DRENPA-3360 file (N, C-alpha, C; in nm, 2 decimals, always signed):
BEGIN
1 = MNRRNFIT = -11.81/-3.31/+2.98/-11.77/-3.18/+3.01/-11.77/-3.09/+2.90 ~ -11.81/-2.97/+2.89/-11.79/-2.90/+2.77/-11.64/-2.85/+2.73 ~ -11.63/-2.78/+2.59/-11.54/-2.74/+2.57/-11.45/-2.62/+2.63 ~ -11.52/-2.54/+2.71/-11.45/-2.45/+2.79/-11.43/-2.49/+2.91 ~ -11.49/-2.58/+2.97/-11.44/-2.64/+3.09/-11.33/-2.74/+3.09 ~ -11.33/-2.80/+2.96/-11.22/-2.86/+2.92/-11.09/-2.81/+2.92 ~ -11.06/-2.71/+2.84/-10.97/-2.63/+2.80/-10.89/-2.55/+2.95 ~ -11.00/-2.51/+3.05/-11.01/-2.42/+3.15/-10.91/-2.57/+3.24;
9 = TVAAASTA = -10.97/-2.67/+3.21/-10.87/-2.79/+3.37/-10.73/-2.80/+3.27 ~ -10.73/-2.80/+3.14/-10.60/-2.82/+3.09/-10.47/-2.75/+3.12 ~ -10.51/-2.59/+3.08/-10.46/-2.48/+3.11/-10.44/-2.47/+3.28 ~ -10.48/-2.50/+3.40/-10.49/-2.50/+3.51/-10.39/-2.61/+3.55 ~ -10.42/-2.74/+3.48/-10.34/-2.84/+3.53/-10.21/-2.83/+3.45 ~ -10.16/-2.76/+3.34/-10.02/-2.75/+3.27/-9.96/-2.60/+3.39 ~ -10.06/-2.50/+3.41/-10.00/-2.41/+3.52/-9.94/-2.50/+3.65 ~ -10.01/-2.58/+3.68/-9.95/-2.65/+3.82/-9.83/-2.70/+3.81;
17 = VSLAGCIG = -9.82/-2.78/+3.68/-9.71/-2.88/+3.67/-9.57/-2.78/+3.65 ~ -9.61/-2.67/+3.58/-9.53/-2.58/+3.53/-9.41/-2.51/+3.66 ~ -9.53/-2.49/+3.74/-9.49/-2.41/+3.88/-9.43/-2.51/+3.98 ~ -9.46/-2.67/+3.98/-9.42/-2.76/+4.06/-9.29/-2.77/+3.98 ~ -9.26/-2.79/+3.87/-9.11/-2.80/+3.81/-9.04/-2.67/+3.83 ~ -9.04/-2.53/+3.86/-8.96/-2.44/+3.92/-8.98/-2.45/+4.08 ~ -9.05/-2.46/+4.11/-9.04/-2.47/+4.28/-8.92/-2.58/+4.30 ~ -8.91/-2.71/+4.26/-8.78/-2.79/+4.27/-8.71/-2.80/+4.18;
25 = GSNGPEGV = -8.68/-2.68/+4.08/-8.58/-2.68/+3.97/-8.45/-2.64/+4.03 ~ -8.38/-2.58/+3.94/-8.23/-2.50/+3.98/-8.21/-2.44/+4.12 ~ -8.35/-2.40/+4.17/-8.32/-2.35/+4.28/-8.34/-2.37/+4.42 ~ -8.36/-2.52/+4.42/-8.39/-2.60/+4.52/-8.26/-2.68/+4.56 ~ -8.25/-2.73/+4.65/-8.12/-2.80/+4.72/-8.05/-2.90/+4.60 ~ -8.16/-2.99/+4.56/-8.10/-3.07/+4.45/-8.03/-2.99/+4.32 ~ -8.10/-2.89/+4.31/-8.05/-2.83/+4.17/-7.94/-2.77/+4.18 ~ -7.91/-2.69/+4.29/-7.80/-2.62/+4.32/-7.65/-2.72/+4.31;
33 = AKSYLNAV = -7.69/-2.87/+4.39/-7.62/-2.94/+4.42/-7.56/-2.99/+4.30 ~ -7.64/-2.99/+4.19/-7.64/-3.06/+4.04/-7.57/-2.94/+3.97 ~ -7.61/-2.81/+4.01/-7.55/-2.69/+3.94/-7.40/-2.66/+3.96 ~ -7.33/-2.67/+4.09/-7.24/-2.68/+4.16/-7.15/-2.80/+4.10 ~ -7.21/-2.90/+4.08/-7.11/-3.02/+4.02/-7.11/-3.00/+3.86 ~ -7.19/-2.93/+3.80/-7.19/-2.96/+3.65/-7.06/-2.83/+3.62 ~ -7.06/-2.70/+3.72/-6.97/-2.61/+3.69/-6.80/-2.66/+3.74 ~ -6.81/-2.74/+3.82/-6.68/-2.82/+3.83/-6.68/-2.92/+3.72;
41 = FDGDYEKA = -6.73/-2.98/+3.69/-6.71/-3.05/+3.59/-6.70/-2.99/+3.44 ~ -6.72/-2.88/+3.43/-6.71/-2.77/+3.29/-6.60/-2.69/+3.34 ~ -6.51/-2.71/+3.45/-6.40/-2.64/+3.52/-6.42/-2.47/+3.52 ~ -6.56/-2.46/+3.54/-6.57/-2.33/+3.55/-6.57/-2.30/+3.72 ~ -6.46/-2.31/+3.80/-6.46/-2.30/+3.93/-6.55/-2.19/+4.01 ~ -6.48/-2.06/+3.94/-6.56/-1.97/+3.98/-6.72/-1.95/+3.99 ~ -6.82/-2.00/+3.86/-6.89/-2.03/+3.91/-6.97/-2.15/+3.98 ~ -6.87/-2.21/+4.01/-6.90/-2.33/+4.12/-6.93/-2.29/+4.28;
49 = QSFAHEDV = -6.79/-2.19/+4.27/-6.81/-2.11/+4.39/-6.93/-2.03/+4.42 ~ -6.98/-1.97/+4.33/-7.10/-1.93/+4.32/-7.22/-2.01/+4.39 ~ -7.22/-2.12/+4.37/-7.34/-2.24/+4.48/-7.30/-2.27/+4.58 ~ -7.16/-2.20/+4.63/-7.11/-2.24/+4.77/-7.13/-2.14/+4.89 ~ -7.11/-2.19/+5.01/-7.14/-2.09/+5.12/-6.99/-2.05/+5.15 ~ -6.98/-1.86/+5.15/-6.87/-1.81/+5.14/-6.78/-1.89/+5.24 ~ -6.83/-1.92/+5.34/-6.72/-2.00/+5.47/-6.64/-2.10/+5.42 ~ -6.68/-2.13/+5.27/-6.62/-2.28/+5.22/-6.49/-2.22/+5.16;
57 = NGELTRTY = -6.47/-2.07/+5.13/-6.34/-2.01/+5.07/-6.30/-2.09/+4.97 ~ -6.36/-2.16/+4.88/-6.28/-2.23/+4.76/-6.25/-2.37/+4.80 ~ -6.21/-2.41/+4.93/-6.15/-2.51/+4.95/-6.24/-2.65/+4.90 ~ -6.34/-2.62/+4.94/-6.46/-2.74/+4.88/-6.44/-2.78/+4.77 ~ -6.44/-2.68/+4.67/-6.42/-2.68/+4.51/-6.27/-2.75/+4.46 ~ -6.22/-2.70/+4.56/-6.03/-2.74/+4.52/-6.02/-2.89/+4.54 ~ -6.06/-2.92/+4.67/-6.05/-3.07/+4.70/-6.12/-3.15/+4.62 ~ -6.26/-3.10/+4.59/-6.36/-3.22/+4.50/-6.30/-3.21/+4.37;
65 = VTEQSSLS = -6.22/-3.13/+4.32/-6.18/-3.12/+4.19/-6.06/-3.19/+4.16 ~ -5.93/-3.18/+4.29/-5.85/-3.29/+4.32/-5.89/-3.42/+4.33 ~ -5.97/-3.47/+4.40/-6.02/-3.61/+4.42/-6.08/-3.62/+4.28 ~ -6.16/-3.58/+4.21/-6.24/-3.64/+4.07/-6.12/-3.67/+3.96 ~ -6.01/-3.56/+3.98/-5.95/-3.58/+3.87/-5.80/-3.70/+3.87 ~ -5.81/-3.73/+4.03/-5.72/-3.85/+4.02/-5.81/-3.97/+3.99 ~ -5.94/-3.97/+4.02/-5.99/-4.10/+3.98/-6.07/-4.07/+3.79 ~ -6.05/-4.02/+3.74/-6.12/-3.96/+3.60/-6.02/-3.98/+3.51;
73 = ENGDVSIE = -6.05/-4.09/+3.43/-5.90/-4.10/+3.27/-5.93/-3.96/+3.21 ~ -6.04/-3.94/+3.17/-6.01/-3.86/+3.08/-6.13/-3.73/+3.10 ~ -6.19/-3.67/+3.21/-6.27/-3.60/+3.26/-6.41/-3.63/+3.20 ~ -6.41/-3.74/+3.15/-6.55/-3.79/+3.13/-6.64/-3.84/+3.27 ~ -6.69/-3.72/+3.30/-6.75/-3.73/+3.43/-6.91/-3.68/+3.37 ~ -7.00/-3.75/+3.48/-7.13/-3.71/+3.46/-7.23/-3.77/+3.59 ~ -7.32/-3.69/+3.64/-7.42/-3.71/+3.73/-7.48/-3.83/+3.69 ~ -7.50/-3.93/+3.74/-7.60/-4.07/+3.75/-7.70/-4.07/+3.78;
81 = GTTVTEET = -7.72/-3.98/+3.89/-7.89/-4.00/+3.99/-7.82/-3.91/+4.11 ~ -7.94/-3.85/+4.14/-7.95/-3.74/+4.25/-8.05/-3.79/+4.36 ~ -8.06/-3.79/+4.50/-8.14/-3.81/+4.58/-8.14/-3.70/+4.73 ~ -8.26/-3.63/+4.74/-8.27/-3.54/+4.86/-8.29/-3.66/+4.95 ~ -8.19/-3.65/+5.06/-8.22/-3.75/+5.17/-8.27/-3.70/+5.30 ~ -8.25/-3.54/+5.32/-8.33/-3.47/+5.44/-8.37/-3.35/+5.37 ~ -8.45/-3.28/+5.42/-8.49/-3.15/+5.36/-8.56/-3.07/+5.50 ~ -8.52/-2.95/+5.54/-8.63/-2.89/+5.62/-8.62/-2.75/+5.54;
89 = ETEAVVEI = -8.66/-2.63/+5.62/-8.66/-2.51/+5.56/-8.57/-2.44/+5.51 ~ -8.44/-2.48/+5.61/-8.32/-2.40/+5.61/-8.19/-2.48/+5.58 ~ -8.24/-2.64/+5.61/-8.11/-2.73/+5.55/-8.14/-2.85/+5.48 ~ -8.06/-2.88/+5.37/-8.09/-3.01/+5.32/-7.96/-3.08/+5.30 ~ -7.96/-3.21/+5.26/-7.87/-3.28/+5.23/-7.90/-3.38/+5.09 ~ -7.83/-3.36/+5.02/-7.83/-3.43/+4.86/-7.72/-3.54/+4.85 ~ -7.77/-3.64/+4.81/-7.66/-3.75/+4.75/-7.67/-3.73/+4.60 ~ -7.55/-3.76/+4.58/-7.54/-3.76/+4.40/-7.43/-3.88/+4.41;
97 = VVGFQTTM = -7.46/-3.94/+4.28/-7.37/-4.04/+4.23/-7.32/-3.98/+4.11 ~ -7.18/-3.99/+4.11/-7.14/-3.95/+3.98/-7.07/-4.06/+3.89 ~ -7.07/-4.07/+3.77/-7.00/-4.17/+3.70/-6.89/-4.11/+3.63 ~ -6.79/-4.21/+3.60/-6.68/-4.16/+3.51/-6.58/-4.27/+3.50 ~ -6.53/-4.26/+3.35/-6.40/-4.36/+3.34/-6.28/-4.37/+3.38 ~ -6.22/-4.47/+3.40/-6.08/-4.52/+3.46/-6.02/-4.60/+3.39 ~ -5.90/-4.65/+3.41/-5.83/-4.73/+3.28/-5.88/-4.86/+3.34 ~ -5.96/-4.88/+3.45/-6.00/-5.00/+3.48/-6.16/-5.06/+3.43;
105 = GPMTTTSQ = -6.22/-4.94/+3.39/-6.36/-4.89/+3.35/-6.45/-4.82/+3.39 ~ -6.58/-4.81/+3.38/-6.65/-4.73/+3.40/-6.68/-4.77/+3.61 ~ -6.69/-4.65/+3.66/-6.67/-4.66/+3.81/-6.77/-4.52/+3.83 ~ -6.83/-4.53/+3.98/-6.91/-4.43/+4.05/-6.86/-4.41/+4.17 ~ -6.88/-4.24/+4.18/-6.91/-4.25/+4.38/-7.03/-4.19/+4.40 ~ -7.05/-4.19/+4.51/-7.13/-4.09/+4.58/-7.11/-4.02/+4.69 ~ -7.14/-3.90/+4.68/-7.12/-3.77/+4.76/-7.24/-3.75/+4.81 ~ -7.21/-3.65/+4.95/-7.33/-3.63/+5.01/-7.30/-3.48/+5.05;
113 = FDLVKIDG = -7.36/-3.38/+4.99/-7.38/-3.27/+4.98/-7.49/-3.19/+5.09 ~ -7.41/-3.13/+5.21/-7.48/-3.05/+5.26/-7.48/-2.92/+5.23 ~ -7.65/-2.84/+5.27/-7.67/-2.74/+5.20/-7.72/-2.63/+5.32 ~ -7.70/-2.52/+5.26/-7.82/-2.42/+5.38/-7.89/-2.34/+5.30 ~ -8.00/-2.28/+5.35/-8.07/-2.16/+5.28/-8.03/-2.06/+5.37 ~ -8.00/-1.92/+5.29/-7.96/-1.82/+5.35/-8.04/-1.73/+5.26 ~ -8.08/-1.64/+5.31/-8.15/-1.52/+5.22/-8.25/-1.57/+5.11 ~ -8.29/-1.69/+5.10/-8.37/-1.74/+5.03/-8.28/-1.85/+4.89;
121 = DWLVTNRT = -8.16/-1.84/+4.92/-8.07/-1.94/+4.85/-8.01/-2.04/+4.89 ~ -8.02/-2.15/+4.83/-7.95/-2.28/+4.87/-7.80/-2.23/+4.87 ~ -7.71/-2.25/+4.94/-7.57/-2.32/+4.94/-7.50/-2.44/+4.99 ~ -7.41/-2.47/+4.88/-7.32/-2.61/+4.95/-7.21/-2.53/+5.04 ~ -7.24/-2.65/+5.19/-7.15/-2.62/+5.29/-7.05/-2.72/+5.30 ~ -7.07/-2.82/+5.24/-6.98/-2.96/+5.29/-6.99/-3.06/+5.19 ~ -6.91/-3.13/+5.17/-6.92/-3.25/+5.09/-6.86/-3.38/+5.15 ~ -6.87/-3.47/+5.14/-6.83/-3.61/+5.19/-6.89/-3.72/+5.11;
129 = TV = -6.79/-3.81/+5.10/-6.79/-3.91/+4.99/-6.86/-4.06/+5.09 ~ -6.97/-4.10/+5.04/-7.04/-4.18/+5.11/-7.03/-4.32/+5.06;
% end
């Protein structure tokens, strides 16, 4: 392979990888669910609500914050893993494992987030503990 073909191939591959990262990035259901949780963890509930469907009216965020606060010893909470368990063009389910410190040591919980796609944006509509 000559140098010009090699450079063209590398450039095309880099572009493809970059685009693939954007498609599944923070705009996808997994990224939106993670962004929602990170905003909750940061105490930025207004930002968290920007990732939730308007029908949720803040109750999802308040409930989640209350639940996590009662479990976490010192606010040391982190996302330990995510899995998209279902996805269509308009609906998705994302499971997220959250780790936190308690008086009994480290623990994890798994939550399932339901999302819908409205006007091109993924929004959290529900959360249940798995």
